mmCIF file as gemmi writes it, N, C-alpha and C atoms, coordinates in Angstrom:
data_model
loop_
_atom_site.group_PDB
_atom_site.id
_atom_site.type_symbol
_atom_site.label_atom_id
_atom_site.label_alt_id
_atom_site.label_comp_id
_atom_site.label_asym_id
_atom_site.label_entity_id
_atom_site.label_seq_id
_atom_site.pdbx_PDB_ins_code
_atom_site.Cartn_x
_atom_site.Cartn_y
_atom_site.Cartn_z
_atom_site.occupancy
_atom_site.B_iso_or_equiv
_atom_site.pdbx_formal_charge
_atom_site.auth_seq_id
_atom_site.auth_asym_id
_atom_site.pdbx_PDB_model_num
ATOM 1 N N . MET Axp A 1 ? -161.041 7.834 -3.609 1 0 ? 1 A 1
ATOM 2 C CA . MET Axp A 1 ? -160.014 8.244 -4.531 1 0 ? 1 A 1
ATOM 3 C C . MET Axp A 1 ? -160.322 7.778 -5.952 1 0 ? 1 A 1
ATOM 4 N N . ALA Axp A 2 ? -161.142 6.794 -6.117 1 0 ? 2 A 1
ATOM 5 C CA . ALA Axp A 2 ? -161.44 6.269 -7.442 1 0 ? 2 A 1
ATOM 6 C C . ALA Axp A 2 ? -162.128 7.291 -8.331 1 0 ? 2 A 1
ATOM 7 N N . ASN Axp A 3 ? -162.78 8.277 -7.749 1 0 ? 3 A 1
ATOM 8 C CA . ASN Axp A 3 ? -163.485 9.282 -8.529 1 0 ? 3 A 1
ATOM 9 C C . ASN Axp A 3 ? -162.638 10.507 -8.822 1 0 ? 3 A 1
ATOM 10 N N . GLN Axp A 4 ? -161.384 10.513 -8.427 1 0 ? 4 A 1
ATOM 11 C CA . GLN Axp A 4 ? -160.513 11.655 -8.639 1 0 ? 4 A 1
ATOM 12 C C . GLN Axp A 4 ? -159.574 11.401 -9.803 1 0 ? 4 A 1
ATOM 13 N N . ALA Axp A 5 ? -159.32 12.475 -10.564 1 0 ? 5 A 1
ATOM 14 C CA . ALA Axp A 5 ? -158.4 12.369 -11.697 1 0 ? 5 A 1
ATOM 15 C C . ALA Axp A 5 ? -156.969 12.251 -11.184 1 0 ? 5 A 1
ATOM 16 N N . PRO Axp A 6 ? -156.123 11.536 -11.904 1 0 ? 6 A 1
ATOM 17 C CA . PRO Axp A 6 ? -154.71 11.513 -11.537 1 0 ? 6 A 1
ATOM 18 C C . PRO Axp A 6 ? -154.113 12.903 -11.759 1 0 ? 6 A 1
ATOM 19 N N . VAL Axp A 7 ? -153.07 13.207 -10.999 1 0 ? 7 A 1
ATOM 20 C CA . VAL Axp A 7 ? -152.424 14.517 -11.078 1 0 ? 7 A 1
ATOM 21 C C . VAL Axp A 7 ? -151.071 14.376 -11.754 1 0 ? 7 A 1
ATOM 22 N N . ALA Axp A 8 ? -150.788 15.33 -12.66 1 0 ? 8 A 1
ATOM 23 C CA . ALA Axp A 8 ? -149.481 15.375 -13.315 1 0 ? 8 A 1
ATOM 24 C C . ALA Axp A 8 ? -148.874 16.751 -13.077 1 0 ? 8 A 1
ATOM 25 N N . TRP Axp A 9 ? -147.618 16.775 -12.671 1 0 ? 9 A 1
ATOM 26 C CA . TRP Axp A 9 ? -146.881 18.018 -12.444 1 0 ? 9 A 1
ATOM 27 C C . TRP Axp A 9 ? -145.94 18.205 -13.635 1 0 ? 9 A 1
ATOM 28 N N . VAL Axp A 10 ? -146.019 19.368 -14.29 1 0 ? 10 A 1
ATOM 29 C CA . VAL Axp A 10 ? -145.177 19.646 -15.45 1 0 ? 10 A 1
ATOM 30 C C . VAL Axp A 10 ? -144.281 20.835 -15.125 1 0 ? 10 A 1
ATOM 31 N N . THR Axp A 11 ? -142.986 20.579 -14.927 1 0 ? 11 A 1
ATOM 32 C CA . THR Axp A 11 ? -142.064 21.683 -14.705 1 0 ? 11 A 1
ATOM 33 C C . THR Axp A 11 ? -141.892 22.417 -16.026 1 0 ? 11 A 1
ATOM 34 N N . GLY Axp A 12 ? -141.846 23.725 -15.969 1 0 ? 12 A 1
ATOM 35 C CA . GLY Axp A 12 ? -141.767 24.505 -17.203 1 0 ? 12 A 1
ATOM 36 C C . GLY Axp A 12 ? -143.042 24.423 -18.01 1 0 ? 12 A 1
ATOM 37 N N . GLY Axp A 13 ? -144.144 24.195 -17.341 1 0 ? 13 A 1
ATOM 38 C CA . GLY Axp A 13 ? -145.416 23.969 -18.016 1 0 ? 13 A 1
ATOM 39 C C . GLY Axp A 13 ? -145.94 25.145 -18.815 1 0 ? 13 A 1
ATOM 40 N N . THR Axp A 14 ? -145.483 26.349 -18.515 1 0 ? 14 A 1
ATOM 41 C CA . THR Axp A 14 ? -145.995 27.526 -19.22 1 0 ? 14 A 1
ATOM 42 C C . THR Axp A 14 ? -145.181 27.883 -20.45 1 0 ? 14 A 1
ATOM 43 N N . GLY Axp A 15 ? -144.154 27.108 -20.759 1 0 ? 15 A 1
ATOM 44 C CA . GLY Axp A 15 ? -143.367 27.336 -21.974 1 0 ? 15 A 1
ATOM 45 C C . GLY Axp A 15 ? -144.014 26.657 -23.174 1 0 ? 15 A 1
ATOM 46 N N . GLY Axp A 16 ? -143.364 26.732 -24.297 1 0 ? 16 A 1
ATOM 47 C CA . GLY Axp A 16 ? -143.913 26.169 -25.534 1 0 ? 16 A 1
ATOM 48 C C . GLY Axp A 16 ? -144.111 24.666 -25.488 1 0 ? 16 A 1
ATOM 49 N N . ILE Axp A 17 ? -143.048 23.927 -25.203 1 0 ? 17 A 1
ATOM 50 C CA . ILE Axp A 17 ? -143.15 22.47 -25.126 1 0 ? 17 A 1
ATOM 51 C C . ILE Axp A 17 ? -143.983 22.075 -23.912 1 0 ? 17 A 1
ATOM 52 N N . GLY Axp A 18 ? -143.805 22.797 -22.806 1 0 ? 18 A 1
ATOM 53 C CA . GLY Axp A 18 ? -144.575 22.519 -21.599 1 0 ? 18 A 1
ATOM 54 C C . GLY Axp A 18 ? -146.067 22.665 -21.818 1 0 ? 18 A 1
ATOM 55 N N . THR Axp A 19 ? -146.452 23.672 -22.582 1 0 ? 19 A 1
ATOM 56 C CA . THR Axp A 19 ? -147.87 23.876 -22.891 1 0 ? 19 A 1
ATOM 57 C C . THR Axp A 19 ? -148.425 22.686 -23.661 1 0 ? 19 A 1
ATOM 58 N N . SER Axp A 20 ? -147.681 22.198 -24.627 1 0 ? 20 A 1
ATOM 59 C CA . SER Axp A 20 ? -148.124 21.022 -25.394 1 0 ? 20 A 1
ATOM 60 C C . SER Axp A 20 ? -148.27 19.802 -24.497 1 0 ? 20 A 1
ATOM 61 N N . ILE Axp A 21 ? -147.328 19.629 -23.589 1 0 ? 21 A 1
ATOM 62 C CA . ILE Axp A 21 ? -147.398 18.503 -22.659 1 0 ? 21 A 1
ATOM 63 C C . ILE Axp A 21 ? -148.615 18.656 -21.749 1 0 ? 21 A 1
ATOM 64 N N . CYS Axp A 22 ? -148.836 19.87 -21.241 1 0 ? 22 A 1
ATOM 65 C CA . CYS Axp A 22 ? -150.004 20.124 -20.387 1 0 ? 22 A 1
ATOM 66 C C . CYS Axp A 22 ? -151.296 19.799 -21.119 1 0 ? 22 A 1
ATOM 67 N N . HIS Axp A 23 ? -151.401 20.233 -22.368 1 0 ? 23 A 1
ATOM 68 C CA . HIS Axp A 23 ? -152.608 19.966 -23.15 1 0 ? 23 A 1
ATOM 69 C C . HIS Axp A 23 ? -152.811 18.46 -23.343 1 0 ? 23 A 1
ATOM 70 N N . SER Axp A 24 ? -151.755 17.747 -23.678 1 0 ? 24 A 1
ATOM 71 C CA . SER Axp A 24 ? -151.864 16.299 -23.896 1 0 ? 24 A 1
ATOM 72 C C . SER Axp A 24 ? -152.336 15.583 -22.635 1 0 ? 24 A 1
ATOM 73 N N . LEU Axp A 25 ? -151.746 15.949 -21.506 1 0 ? 25 A 1
ATOM 74 C CA . LEU Axp A 25 ? -152.14 15.315 -20.244 1 0 ? 25 A 1
ATOM 75 C C . LEU Axp A 25 ? -153.557 15.694 -19.844 1 0 ? 25 A 1
ATOM 76 N N . ALA Axp A 26 ? -153.912 16.961 -20.008 1 0 ? 26 A 1
ATOM 77 C CA . ALA Axp A 26 ? -155.267 17.413 -19.673 1 0 ? 26 A 1
ATOM 78 C C . ALA Axp A 26 ? -156.292 16.705 -20.553 1 0 ? 26 A 1
ATOM 79 N N . ASP Axp A 27 ? -155.979 16.568 -21.84 1 0 ? 27 A 1
ATOM 80 C CA . ASP Axp A 27 ? -156.88 15.862 -22.758 1 0 ? 27 A 1
ATOM 81 C C . ASP Axp A 27 ? -157.035 14.388 -22.384 1 0 ? 27 A 1
ATOM 82 N N . ALA Axp A 28 ? -156.011 13.83 -21.737 1 0 ? 28 A 1
ATOM 83 C CA . ALA Axp A 28 ? -156.048 12.422 -21.317 1 0 ? 28 A 1
ATOM 84 C C . ALA Axp A 28 ? -156.755 12.246 -19.976 1 0 ? 28 A 1
ATOM 85 N N . GLY Axp A 29 ? -157.232 13.351 -19.376 1 0 ? 29 A 1
ATOM 86 C CA . GLY Axp A 29 ? -158 13.244 -18.15 1 0 ? 29 A 1
ATOM 87 C C . GLY Axp A 29 ? -157.26 13.573 -16.871 1 0 ? 29 A 1
ATOM 88 N N . TYR Axp A 30 ? -156.031 13.997 -16.97 1 0 ? 30 A 1
ATOM 89 C CA . TYR Axp A 30 ? -155.263 14.365 -15.786 1 0 ? 30 A 1
ATOM 90 C C . TYR Axp A 30 ? -155.643 15.757 -15.288 1 0 ? 30 A 1
ATOM 91 N N . LEU Axp A 31 ? -155.497 15.967 -13.989 1 0 ? 31 A 1
ATOM 92 C CA . LEU Axp A 31 ? -155.453 17.299 -13.428 1 0 ? 31 A 1
ATOM 93 C C . LEU Axp A 31 ? -153.995 17.708 -13.543 1 0 ? 31 A 1
ATOM 94 N N . VAL Axp A 32 ? -153.721 18.761 -14.282 1 0 ? 32 A 1
ATOM 95 C CA . VAL Axp A 32 ? -152.348 19.157 -14.575 1 0 ? 32 A 1
ATOM 96 C C . VAL Axp A 32 ? -151.973 20.361 -13.727 1 0 ? 32 A 1
ATOM 97 N N . VAL Axp A 33 ? -150.813 20.285 -13.094 1 0 ? 33 A 1
ATOM 98 C CA . VAL Axp A 33 ? -150.241 21.41 -12.363 1 0 ? 33 A 1
ATOM 99 C C . VAL Axp A 33 ? -149.007 21.85 -13.134 1 0 ? 33 A 1
ATOM 100 N N . ALA Axp A 34 ? -149.074 23.063 -13.667 1 0 ? 34 A 1
ATOM 101 C CA . ALA Axp A 34 ? -147.967 23.602 -14.455 1 0 ? 34 A 1
ATOM 102 C C . ALA Axp A 34 ? -147.083 24.45 -13.555 1 0 ? 34 A 1
ATOM 103 N N . GLY Axp A 35 ? -145.824 24.101 -13.489 1 0 ? 35 A 1
ATOM 104 C CA . GLY Axp A 35 ? -144.874 24.889 -12.724 1 0 ? 35 A 1
ATOM 105 C C . GLY Axp A 35 ? -144.456 26.117 -13.51 1 0 ? 35 A 1
ATOM 106 N N . TYR Axp A 36 ? -144.224 27.215 -12.802 1 0 ? 36 A 1
ATOM 107 C CA . TYR Axp A 36 ? -143.806 28.45 -13.457 1 0 ? 36 A 1
ATOM 108 C C . TYR Axp A 36 ? -142.81 29.194 -12.588 1 0 ? 36 A 1
ATOM 109 N N . HIS Axp A 37 ? -142.092 30.109 -13.202 1 0 ? 37 A 1
ATOM 110 C CA . HIS Axp A 37 ? -141.146 30.958 -12.481 1 0 ? 37 A 1
ATOM 111 C C . HIS Axp A 37 ? -141.574 32.419 -12.521 1 0 ? 37 A 1
ATOM 112 N N . ASN Axp A 38 ? -142.219 32.836 -13.608 1 0 ? 38 A 1
ATOM 113 C CA . ASN Axp A 38 ? -142.623 34.23 -13.805 1 0 ? 38 A 1
ATOM 114 C C . ASN Axp A 38 ? -144.129 34.36 -13.536 1 0 ? 38 A 1
ATOM 115 N N . PRO Axp A 39 ? -144.517 34.972 -12.408 1 0 ? 39 A 1
ATOM 116 C CA . PRO Axp A 39 ? -145.936 35.026 -12.053 1 0 ? 39 A 1
ATOM 117 C C . PRO Axp A 39 ? -146.807 35.787 -13.05 1 0 ? 39 A 1
ATOM 118 N N . GLU Axp A 40 ? -146.306 36.868 -13.62 1 0 ? 40 A 1
ATOM 119 C CA . GLU Axp A 40 ? -147.108 37.642 -14.574 1 0 ? 40 A 1
ATOM 120 C C . GLU Axp A 40 ? -147.391 36.831 -15.829 1 0 ? 40 A 1
ATOM 121 N N . LYS Axp A 41 ? -146.352 36.189 -16.353 1 0 ? 41 A 1
ATOM 122 C CA . LYS Axp A 41 ? -146.524 35.347 -17.54 1 0 ? 41 A 1
ATOM 123 C C . LYS Axp A 41 ? -147.476 34.182 -17.24 1 0 ? 41 A 1
ATOM 124 N N . ALA Axp A 42 ? -147.323 33.607 -16.065 1 0 ? 42 A 1
ATOM 125 C CA . ALA Axp A 42 ? -148.14 32.448 -15.701 1 0 ? 42 A 1
ATOM 126 C C . ALA Axp A 42 ? -149.618 32.818 -15.603 1 0 ? 42 A 1
ATOM 127 N N . LYS Axp A 43 ? -149.919 33.969 -15.045 1 0 ? 43 A 1
ATOM 128 C CA . LYS Axp A 43 ? -151.316 34.397 -14.923 1 0 ? 43 A 1
ATOM 129 C C . LYS Axp A 43 ? -151.956 34.535 -16.298 1 0 ? 43 A 1
ATOM 130 N N . THR Axp A 44 ? -151.263 35.186 -17.207 1 0 ? 44 A 1
ATOM 131 C CA . THR Axp A 44 ? -151.771 35.349 -18.57 1 0 ? 44 A 1
ATOM 132 C C . THR Axp A 44 ? -151.909 33.995 -19.252 1 0 ? 44 A 1
ATOM 133 N N . TRP Axp A 45 ? -150.915 33.152 -19.067 1 0 ? 45 A 1
ATOM 134 C CA . TRP Axp A 45 ? -150.923 31.814 -19.661 1 0 ? 45 A 1
ATOM 135 C C . TRP Axp A 45 ? -152.145 31.031 -19.186 1 0 ? 45 A 1
ATOM 136 N N . LEU Axp A 46 ? -152.419 31.038 -17.868 1 0 ? 46 A 1
ATOM 137 C CA . LEU Axp A 46 ? -153.55 30.284 -17.332 1 0 ? 46 A 1
ATOM 138 C C . LEU Axp A 46 ? -154.869 30.82 -17.87 1 0 ? 46 A 1
ATOM 139 N N . GLU Axp A 47 ? -154.998 32.132 -17.98 1 0 ? 47 A 1
ATOM 140 C CA . GLU Axp A 47 ? -156.22 32.717 -18.546 1 0 ? 47 A 1
ATOM 141 C C . GLU Axp A 47 ? -156.443 32.225 -19.973 1 0 ? 47 A 1
ATOM 142 N N . THR Axp A 48 ? -155.373 32.112 -20.744 1 0 ? 48 A 1
ATOM 143 C CA . THR Axp A 48 ? -155.456 31.613 -22.118 1 0 ? 48 A 1
ATOM 144 C C . THR Axp A 48 ? -155.904 30.147 -22.136 1 0 ? 48 A 1
ATOM 145 N N . GLN Axp A 49 ? -155.354 29.349 -21.209 1 0 ? 49 A 1
ATOM 146 C CA . GLN Axp A 49 ? -155.724 27.93 -21.155 1 0 ? 49 A 1
ATOM 147 C C . GLN Axp A 49 ? -157.197 27.771 -20.778 1 0 ? 49 A 1
ATOM 148 N N . GLN Axp A 50 ? -157.643 28.556 -19.813 1 0 ? 50 A 1
ATOM 149 C CA . GLN Axp A 50 ? -159.04 28.477 -19.386 1 0 ? 50 A 1
ATOM 150 C C . GLN Axp A 50 ? -159.981 28.92 -20.507 1 0 ? 50 A 1
ATOM 151 N N . ALA Axp A 51 ? -159.595 29.952 -21.253 1 0 ? 51 A 1
ATOM 152 C CA . ALA Axp A 51 ? -160.413 30.416 -22.383 1 0 ? 51 A 1
ATOM 153 C C . ALA Axp A 51 ? -160.512 29.344 -23.462 1 0 ? 51 A 1
ATOM 154 N N . ALA Axp A 52 ? -159.489 28.497 -23.554 1 0 ? 52 A 1
ATOM 155 C CA . ALA Axp A 52 ? -159.489 27.407 -24.531 1 0 ? 52 A 1
ATOM 156 C C . ALA Axp A 52 ? -160.221 26.171 -24.016 1 0 ? 52 A 1
ATOM 157 N N . GLY Axp A 53 ? -160.759 26.244 -22.793 1 0 ? 53 A 1
ATOM 158 C CA . GLY Axp A 53 ? -161.537 25.131 -22.26 1 0 ? 53 A 1
ATOM 159 C C . GLY Axp A 53 ? -160.783 24.193 -21.344 1 0 ? 53 A 1
ATOM 160 N N . TYR Axp A 54 ? -159.556 24.514 -21.018 1 0 ? 54 A 1
ATOM 161 C CA . TYR Axp A 54 ? -158.758 23.662 -20.128 1 0 ? 54 A 1
ATOM 162 C C . TYR Axp A 54 ? -158.992 24.084 -18.681 1 0 ? 54 A 1
ATOM 163 N N . ASP Axp A 55 ? -160.065 23.554 -18.091 1 0 ? 55 A 1
ATOM 164 C CA . ASP Axp A 55 ? -160.363 23.872 -16.699 1 0 ? 55 A 1
ATOM 165 C C . ASP Axp A 55 ? -159.714 22.897 -15.734 1 0 ? 55 A 1
ATOM 166 N N . ASN Axp A 56 ? -158.958 21.95 -16.252 1 0 ? 56 A 1
ATOM 167 C CA . ASN Axp A 56 ? -158.256 20.991 -15.404 1 0 ? 56 A 1
ATOM 168 C C . ASN Axp A 56 ? -156.744 21.248 -15.394 1 0 ? 56 A 1
ATOM 169 N N . ILE Axp A 57 ? -156.365 22.517 -15.603 1 0 ? 57 A 1
ATOM 170 C CA . ILE Axp A 57 ? -154.966 22.929 -15.503 1 0 ? 57 A 1
ATOM 171 C C . ILE Axp A 57 ? -154.875 23.994 -14.41 1 0 ? 57 A 1
ATOM 172 N N . ALA Axp A 58 ? -153.911 23.827 -13.515 1 0 ? 58 A 1
ATOM 173 C CA . ALA Axp A 58 ? -153.672 24.777 -12.435 1 0 ? 58 A 1
ATOM 174 C C . ALA Axp A 58 ? -152.198 25.189 -12.463 1 0 ? 58 A 1
ATOM 175 N N . LEU Axp A 59 ? -151.853 26.156 -11.636 1 0 ? 59 A 1
ATOM 176 C CA . LEU Axp A 59 ? -150.482 26.664 -11.571 1 0 ? 59 A 1
ATOM 177 C C . LEU Axp A 59 ? -149.888 26.486 -10.186 1 0 ? 59 A 1
ATOM 178 N N . SER Axp A 60 ? -148.564 26.366 -10.16 1 0 ? 60 A 1
ATOM 179 C CA . SER Axp A 60 ? -147.842 26.379 -8.891 1 0 ? 60 A 1
ATOM 180 C C . SER Axp A 60 ? -146.456 26.955 -9.156 1 0 ? 60 A 1
ATOM 181 N N . GLY Axp A 61 ? -146.118 27.998 -8.419 1 0 ? 61 A 1
ATOM 182 C CA . GLY Axp A 61 ? -144.805 28.603 -8.564 1 0 ? 61 A 1
ATOM 183 C C . GLY Axp A 61 ? -143.717 27.681 -8.101 1 0 ? 61 A 1
ATOM 184 N N . VAL Axp A 62 ? -142.607 27.694 -8.812 1 0 ? 62 A 1
ATOM 185 C CA . VAL Axp A 62 ? -141.484 26.83 -8.466 1 0 ? 62 A 1
ATOM 186 C C . VAL Axp A 62 ? -140.186 27.489 -8.913 1 0 ? 62 A 1
ATOM 187 N N . ASP Axp A 63 ? -139.162 27.327 -8.15 1 0 ? 63 A 1
ATOM 188 C CA . ASP Axp A 63 ? -137.847 27.847 -8.504 1 0 ? 63 A 1
ATOM 189 C C . ASP Axp A 63 ? -136.865 26.685 -8.451 1 0 ? 63 A 1
ATOM 190 N N . LEU Axp A 64 ? -136.649 26.056 -9.586 1 0 ? 64 A 1
ATOM 191 C CA . LEU Axp A 64 ? -135.781 24.884 -9.647 1 0 ? 64 A 1
ATOM 192 C C . LEU Axp A 64 ? -134.355 25.273 -9.943 1 0 ? 64 A 1
């Protein structure tokens, strides 16, 4: 486990403030899981993050 990055779950991660939080955590070395409600928006959002070099951000659908 020592070689694995810590994981952070961000509810609302695909929104404006959530995106900033995801970026900050990803830049700090976390594997970030961004929660989303809208699958179409989330897919586009993740593609944008990956294009920006954030390969340590993933998605998980959630209905809170």
